[in-house]
KEVORO-830273 format. One record per residue (C-alpha): x, y, z; residue number from 0. Coordinates in nm, 4 decimals. Layout:
BEGIN
[[X Y Z] NUM] ...
//
This chain:
BEGIN
[[-0.5291 1.2879 -0.2098] 0] [[-0.2963 1.2193 -0.5170] 1] [[-0.4169 1.3294 -0.8842] 2] [[-0.4739 0.9992 -1.0891] 3] [[-0.2782 1.1195 -1.4029] 4] [[-0.0053 1.2312 -1.2043] 5] [[0.0199 0.8879 -1.0399] 6] [[0.0596 0.7342 -1.3904] 7] [[0.2376 0.9870 -1.5885] 8] [[0.4930 1.1505 -1.3262] 9] [[0.7532 0.9238 -1.2330] 10] [[0.8684 1.1062 -0.9541] 11] [[0.5390 1.1514 -0.7874] 12] [[0.4863 0.7776 -0.8250] 13] [[0.8333 0.6994 -0.6829] 14] [[0.7750 0.9773 -0.4000] 15] [[0.4481 0.7616 -0.3070] 16] [[0.6073 0.4420 -0.3021] 17] [[0.9100 0.5140 -0.1324] 18] [[0.6721 0.6807 0.1412] 19] [[0.4710 0.3550 0.1322] 20] [[0.7912 0.1214 0.1468] 21] [[0.9033 0.3411 0.4415] 22] [[0.5793 0.2595 0.6350] 23] [[0.6523 -0.1041 0.5364] 24] [[0.9826 -0.1356 0.6613] 25] [[0.8976 0.0278 1.0019] 26] [[0.6401 -0.2538 1.0145] 27] [[0.8572 -0.5512 0.8791] 28] [[0.8832 -0.7049 1.2456] 29] [[0.5041 -0.7045 1.2871] 30] [[0.4212 -0.8416 0.9451] 31] [[0.7237 -1.0707 0.8612] 32] [[0.7183 -1.3969 0.8623] 33] [[0.3659 -1.4406 1.0207] 34] [[0.2112 -1.2763 0.7153] 35] [[0.4310 -1.3739 0.4188] 36] [[0.2817 -1.3932 0.1084] 37] [[-0.0297 -1.1992 0.2216] 38] [[-0.0922 -0.8539 0.1237] 39] [[-0.0645 -0.5282 0.2876] 40] [[-0.2415 -0.1967 0.1944] 41] [[-0.0483 0.1366 0.3184] 42] [[-0.2389 0.4743 0.3491] 43] [[0.1244 0.6825 0.3052] 44] [[-0.0093 0.9992 0.4158] 45] [[-0.1976 0.8620 0.7344] 46] [[0.0314 0.5767 0.7950] 47] [[-0.2890 0.3278 0.8462] 48] [[-0.2368 -0.0064 0.7017] 49] [[-0.4325 -0.3382 0.6858] 50] [[-0.3600 -0.6802 0.6074] 51] [[-0.5806 -0.9064 0.3917] 52] [[-0.5081 -1.2664 0.2653] 53] [[-0.5603 -1.1086 -0.0842] 54] [[-0.5296 -0.7817 -0.2528] 55] [[-0.8957 -0.7685 -0.2820] 56] [[-0.9437 -0.8405 0.0878] 57] [[-0.6942 -0.5792 0.1686] 58] [[-0.8637 -0.3164 -0.0480] 59] [[-1.1957 -0.4152 0.0661] 60] [[-1.0896 -0.3480 0.4374] 61] [[-0.8706 -0.0197 0.3220] 62] [[-1.1749 0.1123 0.1509] 63] [[-1.3635 0.1244 0.4719] 64] [[-1.0997 0.3320 0.6141] 65] [[-0.9887 0.5404 0.3107] 66] [[-1.2694 0.5104 0.0227] 67] [[-1.1196 0.6291 -0.3143] 68] [[-0.7844 0.6785 -0.1874] 69] [[-0.4588 0.6053 -0.3198] 70] [[-0.2575 0.3348 -0.1321] 71] [[0.0253 0.0885 -0.1654] 72] [[-0.0452 -0.2349 -0.2032] 73] [[0.2555 -0.4701 -0.1154] 74] [[0.3114 -0.8237 -0.0926] 75] [[0.4324 -0.9387 0.2532] 76] [[0.8084 -1.0599 0.2698] 77] [[0.8526 -0.9270 -0.1023] 78] [[0.8379 -0.5715 -0.0817] 79] [[0.9365 -0.5164 -0.4329] 80] [[0.5901 -0.6753 -0.5458] 81] [[0.4102 -0.3740 -0.4980] 82] [[0.1581 -0.1307 -0.6938] 83] [[0.0050 0.1951 -0.6069] 84] [[-0.3857 0.1909 -0.6701] 85] [[-0.7049 0.3879 -0.5566] 86] [[-0.9378 0.1844 -0.3315] 87] [[-1.2347 0.0645 -0.4796] 88] 
//
């Protein structure tokens, strides 16, 4: 699990986390695009687990069931630059 302060204050930690998540996103791209464009995929980079939701809230709720209180990368499908690392809540 990534430390909260490290994720927000240490750019290298945050960039490494995002990079690992985007690698997984790119490996899933053929399964996700274009059928789910505009939806949100939540990716847990350490396990490779992911869930898709129509909204960030729905993706978070589904991921929380698998990985409560864990850092995940939320990515808008079809727009991978629109991403944010957050803890499931």
